[in-house]
C-alpha positions as CSV (number, residue, x, y, z in Angstrom):
1,M,84.3,120.1,113.4
2,G,87.5,118.6,114.6
3,Q,88.3,115.1,115.5
4,T,88.9,113.7,118.8
5,D,92.2,111.7,119.5
6,I,90.3,108.6,119.4
7,Q,88.6,109.3,116.3
8,F,91.9,110.0,114.6
9,K,93.7,107.0,116.0
10,A,90.6,104.8,114.5
11,F,91.3,106.5,111.1
12,I,94.9,105.8,111.4
13,R,94.3,102.1,112.3
14,F,91.8,101.7,109.2
15,V,94.5,103.1,106.8
16,L,97.2,100.9,108.4
17,D,95.2,97.8,108.1
18,A,94.3,98.7,104.4
19,L,98.0,99.2,103.6
20,K,99.0,95.9,105.4
21,E,96.4,94.0,103.4
22,V,97.9,95.6,100.2
23,N,101.4,94.8,101.3
24,E,100.5,91.1,101.7
25,E,98.9,90.8,98.3
26,K,101.0,88.7,96.0
27,N,99.1,89.2,92.8
28,E,100.7,92.6,91.2
29,E,97.1,93.6,89.5
30,K,95.1,93.1,92.7
31,R,97.7,94.8,94.6
32,S,97.6,97.8,92.3
33,E,93.8,97.9,92.2
34,K,93.8,97.9,96.1
35,M,96.4,100.6,96.4
36,K,94.4,102.8,93.8
37,K,91.2,102.1,96.0
38,I,93.0,103.3,99.1
39,L,94.5,106.3,97.5
40,E,90.9,107.3,96.0
41,N,89.3,107.0,99.4
42,L,92.0,109.1,101.0
43,Q,91.5,111.8,98.4
44,K,87.7,111.8,99.0
45,T,88.4,112.2,102.8
46,L,90.4,115.3,102.2
47,E,87.7,116.7,100.0
48,D,84.9,116.2,102.5
Protein backbone atom coordinates (compact mmCIF):
# COMPACT_ATOMS: atom_id res chain seq x y z
CA MET A 1 0.00 0.00 0.00
CA GLY A 2 1.48 3.35 -1.03
CA GLN A 3 1.45 6.66 0.72
CA THR A 4 -0.46 9.71 -0.33
CA ASP A 5 1.42 12.96 -0.84
CA ILE A 6 -0.07 14.27 2.40
CA GLN A 7 1.13 11.23 4.37
CA PHE A 8 4.59 11.49 2.85
CA LYS A 9 4.82 15.21 3.67
CA ALA A 10 3.74 14.49 7.26
CA PHE A 11 6.49 11.89 7.54
CA ILE A 12 9.07 14.34 6.19
CA ARG A 13 7.88 16.97 8.69
CA PHE A 14 8.36 14.47 11.52
CA VAL A 15 11.91 13.67 10.40
CA LEU A 16 12.76 17.35 9.88
CA ASP A 17 11.48 18.30 13.34
CA ALA A 18 13.48 15.48 14.94
CA LEU A 19 16.65 16.53 13.12
CA LYS A 20 16.16 20.18 14.09
CA GLU A 21 15.82 19.11 17.72
CA VAL A 22 19.08 17.17 17.48
CA ASN A 23 20.79 20.11 15.81
CA GLU A 24 19.76 22.41 18.68
CA GLU A 25 21.03 20.05 21.39
CA LYS A 26 24.17 21.46 23.00
CA ASN A 27 25.10 18.39 25.04
CA GLU A 28 27.09 16.12 22.73
CA GLU A 29 26.10 12.94 24.57
CA LYS A 30 22.39 13.77 24.38
CA ARG A 31 22.80 14.82 20.75
CA SER A 32 24.37 11.47 19.92
CA GLU A 33 21.62 9.55 21.74
CA LYS A 34 18.87 11.49 19.94
CA MET A 35 20.51 10.95 16.55
CA LYS A 36 20.88 7.24 17.24
CA LYS A 37 17.18 7.02 18.09
CA ILE A 38 16.19 8.83 14.87
CA LEU A 39 18.38 6.50 12.81
CA GLU A 40 16.92 3.42 14.52
CA ASN A 41 13.37 4.64 13.89
CA LEU A 42 14.12 5.29 10.22
CA GLN A 43 15.63 1.83 9.87
CA LYS A 44 12.55 0.25 11.47
CA THR A 45 10.34 2.20 9.08
CA LEU A 46 12.25 0.78 6.11
CA GLU A 47 11.89 -2.76 7.45
CA ASP A 48 8.11 -2.54 7.96
